[in-house]
N, C-alpha and C positions, 0 to 999 in steps of 0.2 A: 504493500500500500504506500502511495506517495504522501508527502506531507500535506497538511491542511493549508489552503490558500486563503488570504484575507485581503479585501480591498476596503479602502476608506474613502468616503465621499464627503467633502467639506461643503456644507450648505444643504438644507432640507427643503428648498423651494422647488419650483417647477423643474428646472434643469437638474437639480440634485436628485430628485426622486426618479426621473427618467434615466439618469446615469446609473443610479443604483440598480434599476431594473435591468439595464444592459449588462451590468457586472454580475448580477445574481445568477446568470446562466452559466458562468464560468468560474466564479470564486465560491469557495465553500461558505464563506461568511462575508457579508457586506455591512459595514457600519456607517451610518449616516450621522454626521456630527453637525449640530446646529446650535447657535448661541442663544436662541430664543426657546420658549416653550410653545410648541406648535399646536394649533387647533386640530384636534383629532376627532371630535364628536360632531362637529358642524362647521360650515364655512363661516369663519370669523376673520376680522382684520389681524394682521401681524405687525408688530412693532418694527421688525426688520425689513418690511417691504412697503415703504410709504407710497411708492408709485402704484400700488394695488388699488388706490382710490380713483385711479384714472382709467381711461379706455384701454381695453385689451381685446383683441380678436384673435381667434385661432384660424389661420388660413388652412385650406384643405390639405396642402402639402404637409403641414404640421399635424393636422388631425389624423391623417393616414399614418404618419410616423408614430404617433402615440398609440394608435390601435395596433400597429405592428408590434410594439413593445408590450402593451397592456391591452389585449383584445377586449372589446366591449366598452372601453372607457368613454368613447364619444356617445354611445347610446345611453350610458348612465348620466352623462351631462345633460342630454336631451330630456331624460326622465325627471331630472331635477330642475328643469325649467329653462335650460339654455336654448337659444334659437339657432336653427339651421337656415341660413339665407343663401339663395343662389347668387352666384356672381357671373355676369353683371346684372342679372334680371332683378334682383332684390336690392339694388344699390342705386341711389340717386346722387350723382356726383357732378359738381362743377370743378373741373380740373383747371390747371393753368391755361389750357387751350380751349376750354368751353364746356358745355354740357354734354354728357355722355349718353348715347342711346342705351336703353335697357334691353339689350339683346337677350335671347334665351340663355338659360344657365349653361355654362361650360365648366365651372368650378363652384365651390361653395366656401362659406366661412361659418364658424361657430361663434356666437356672441353670448357672453355672460360676464358677470363680475369676475375679477381676478380671484377673489376669495373662493368662489364656487369652483372655478377651474382648478386652482391649486389643491383644494380640499379633495376633489374627486380623484385627481391623479395621486395625491398622497395616500388616500384611503386604499386605492388599488395596489400601489407600490408596497405599502407596509403589510399587506396580506401575504406577501411572499415569505416563505419560511426562512430563507437565507438572509433576509434584510432585517437589521435591528437599528433602532433609533437611539442616539445619545443626545439628549436635549440640554439646554442651558449650559453649553460647553463651548468655551472659547479656544480657538486655535492659537497657540503661542508661536510655533515654528515648525518647519519641515525638518525631518531627520534625514541624515545621510550626508552626501557630499556632492561636488559638482558633477560627478558621473552618474550618480544614482540616488533617488529618493527612496528611503527605506521605511518611512512611516511619518507620524506627526505627533507633536507634543501638544497636549491639551490641558486646560484647567477646567475642572467640572464643578460648577457651583453646587449642584445637588449632592455632592459627596463631602461637603464641608468647605470652609473658607480656605483658599490657597491650595487646594488639592490639585496637584499636577501629576500627570502620568503620560507615559508613552504608548502609542498605538502602533506597533509594527505592522507594515502592510506591503504586499507585493505590488500594489498599485494605489496611488493617491490621485483623486480627481477633484480639482478645485472648481466648485460651483458656488462660490460665495458672492457672486454678483458684482455690481459696480463698486462695492466697498472692498473688493478683494485686496489683500496685501501681498499679492504675487510678487511685485517688484522687490519689496523688502525681504520676503522669504528667499527668493532666488539669490539676492545679493549676499545674504547671510551664509548661503551654501557655497558661495564663490562662483556662481554661474554668471557669465557675462550678461550685460543688459540685453533685453529682448527688444527688437525693433517695435516701435509704437507709432500710431497715427491718430490724430484727433481732428475732427471737424465739428466745431461748436458754433452753431448759429445763435446761441443765446436763447433758445426756445424755452418758454415757460408755459405751464398748463394751469387752467382753472376749470374745475369740474363740479357739476351739481347733478344729483339724482332727482328725477321727476316721476310723478305718477302719470302714466300714459292716459290720454283721454279715452272715453268709451269708444269702442270700435277699433282702437289702435294698440290693444294689448298683445295681439298676436298678428303675425303676418305683415308687420310694418317694416319698411325698408330701412337700411342704413342710409343716412343722409350726410354728405360731405360737401362743404364749401371751402375749397382750398384757395390759397393765395397764388398769385403768379410769381413764381420764384425768380423769374427773369427781370421783373420790374425793380427799379432801383429804390425800393422802399422796404421797410420791414414787412416780413410775412405775417399775415393775420388770417387764421383759419378757424373752422369749427366742424365738429362731427357730432352726430346724434346716432347712438347705437342702442337698439332694444336689448334689454337684459332680463333675467329671470324676475318673476314677481310682478309682471305687468308694468315694468318701469322702463324709463329711458335714461340713459346716461349721456349727458351733453358736456363735451369738453371744448373750451375755447383755448386757442394756442396763439402765441405771438413770438417772433424772434426778437433779438436785441433791438431795443428802440420802439417796439410795438407790443410789449408783453401785456397779457390780459389782466384785468383787475381781480382782486380777491374779495372785494366788497360786494355784497349782494345787490345793492342799489345800482352798481355800475356794470353788473354782469350782462343784463339785457342791452344796455347801451352799446357795449362792445360788440355784441352779436348783430346789432342793427347796423354797425359800421362796416360790415364785411361786403365782399363783392356782390353778394345776393342776400336779401333779407329772409330767405326761406327758413333758416333755422330759427331766427328770431320770431317769425310768425308761428312756427310749431311750438316754440316755448310758450307763447301766449295762450296756446290751447291746452297746456299741461299744467299740473300743480307741482310746485317745488316741494321736495321731501327733505332736503338737507341744505345746509349752508354751502358756501363755496370752499372747496379744498384746492390748495395750490401746490405746485411743485415746479422746480427749476432745474431738475436733474435730467437733461435730455440730450446731452452732447453725444455725438457718435465717437466711439473710442475703440481702437482695435490693437491688440497685441499680436504680432506675427510670430507666434511660437514656432510655427512650422519653418520659419526662415532663420531661426536662431543659430548662431555660429556653433554653439554647443548646447544640446538639450539633454537633461538627465533622463536616464531610464526611470521608470516607475512613477512618472508624473504626467498627468493629462489635465488640460485646462479647457473648460466648456461653458457655454452659456454667456451671461453678461461679464463673467470674469475674463473671457477671451475677447468678445466683441459685444459692445453695447450700442444699440441703435437708437436714433431719435424715435420715440414711440409713435409719432404721427404716421409712420409707414406700416405699422401693424405687423411687423415680421419677427419681433424678438422671440415670442414664445414658440413660433413655428420653426425658426432657425435653431433654437435650442433643442426642440424635439428631433429634428432631422440630424442634428449633431450627435445626440445620444444614440440614434439609430445607426449612424456611421460608426460610432464606437462599438456597438454590438456586432456589426458586420466585420470589423477588424478582429475582434476577439474570436468570432466564429471561425475566422480563417486561420488564426495562429495561437489562440488562447493567451494566457497571461505569461508570455515569454519575455525575454529581456528587451526585445525591440518593439514590443506592442505599443509603447507610449509614443515613440516617434512616428510609427505608422498611423496610429490613431490621430495624432496631431495634424499630420498632413491631410488625412481624410476629412477631418473637421474643418480645416482651413479651406478646403475646396467647397464644402457645403456653404460656408458663410460668405464666400467671396462675391457672389452675385448680389445678394441682398445688401451687402456693404456698398458695392459700387452704385446700386440704384439709389440708396439713401444719400450717400455723400455727394453724388453728382448733382443733386438738387440743392442740398443744404450749403454747398460751397459757393453758391451763387448769391446768397443773401448778403445785404450790406452788413458791415461790421463783423463778419464771420471770423472766427479765430481758428487757425488750422496749422497743423504740422505735417500736412500731407506731402509726400514726395512721389506718389503713384502717378506716372505719366498719363494714365487714363483720365485723371482728374486735372492735372496741372498743365497738360499740353493739348487741350482740345482746340481744334481749329474752328474758324467761323463756319466752314463748310460742314463740319461734324455737327455743330450746333443747329444749323439750318436743317440738316437731315433729321436730327432728333426731333425738332419741332414739327416738321412735316409728318413724321411717323406718329407722333403723339396726337396731332390733330386728326389724322386719318383713322387712328384706332378708335376715336370717339364715334365714327360713322360707319366703319367697315367691319362686318362680322368676322371675317377671316383674320384681319389684323388685330381686332379686339380680342379674339380667342387666344391668339399667340401671346399677346401682352398679359392677358389674364393668367395664362399658364405660368408665366414667369413671376408675376407679382404674388401669386398664391403659392409659390415655391414648389410647383409641380414640374417645372422644366427649366433647363439652363438658359442663359441669355442667347445662346446660339439658336434657340427656337425662333428668335425674331428675324433670322436670316434664312429660314427654311424655304424650300422652293415654292410652297404654297403662299407664303407671306410675300416673297419677292414678286410673285406673279400678281399679287393684289395691289402692289404699290402704285400701279397706274391709276387706281381709283375706281375702276369699273366695279359696280355693285355697291358702292358706298351710298348711304342714305344722306338726305339733305342735312345741313347743319341745324342744330336746335337753337332756338332763340330764348328758351326758358326751360325750367325743370320738367322732365318727362314724368308727370304725375298721373297715376291711375285715378279713375273717377272718385273712389272712396277717399283717396288721399287729398284730392283737390277739394272735396266737400268738407273735409276736416279743416282745411285752411280757411275756406269761406265762412265756416261757422265760428272761427276763433276771433277774439277781439283784435282789432287792428293795432299793431304796435306803433308807438310814437316814432316819428322820423329819427334816423340815426344822426 
């Protein structure tokens, strides 16, 4: 009989629980370490996840990855009130290029509060016999040296003040999120600094929960009013997302110089100032249930662990610890789920051998590259953006490339074939090479495109809801 294998996952959030699931198929024991006490009996807020109070959607690429790791989880989300909305059929969007036609569904998204999504995934992950949870436990440092991580040193509050112990591990996975101390941990081991890029538009969030009006508790679309990221002014946007319990979650966002207010009496005013008053009018039809919750942690940040000059065996970085996205693009949870699935596939090919960490890090880097490029290529255009990017895909764009991208974006609003390709990429179901497939290239001439829309493509019941709502004051 061989020796028992042990893996440690740092962070018990969405990414951590999915990583633990990937590891549980190959390690005899998986210990999930989290500094908080996690809600286990019902979906509740967590102190360590302040961004959970804002919009989160699970794109179909991420939903499929979760179900591949934890079969039936998406159905359980639906049973608990999450919405399944077709994309683009159940989405009303004013993009930088105009209003989008609501073509028949080619992909989907799952919408719910982050508390419900996290709890449902956590509930399923912790049912696995090999997974155990160590709560209220702070990570002090990684064990090992520059060539290999051999475990982690932790301080466990539940075992008495100042209790410190070592957890030896064949593999450690960092899923501690934006607050990860990866840089300090690696430096303490003598590992050279990892390449890092940041694109910070200064985006801030302001969010309220509303009771949806009668007739709009089920089957109501996601509504997006986005800024024109090419305009030389701060970006100001808003999104309305149906969540469980017959509620709407409405988030206002603004980049540096145009951040949304956190005062309730100014929330509606900001919504009325956007490129379209649509969301402001919908707000007037709904009843607010909460005050305004604010957040300003939305910079895009990526560690290129797969490019590190020297990377230690025994360490994998996943989720927001590796790449944190501007939440407005809705890809963070889905990218984490697909990264955990990539880890599972690497382990299935070679198990917990000496080189699995490097191979997993390369596979995860490939997974996050397209959503990273999509997010940063827009955010880098905003005024007063702060960036450390050296990627030539972002820094050396030519005017011709910008014109081509704008043409493609405008055509995707009106052409079903082009729209389907872009939808596949945005929902993380296909690589960006899908945008240059023969079918898409053949459609670029414009044949088959519908006329441009001059207003939001609302269905009769949706328009009737607007007509019955009190008219908001001018912005």
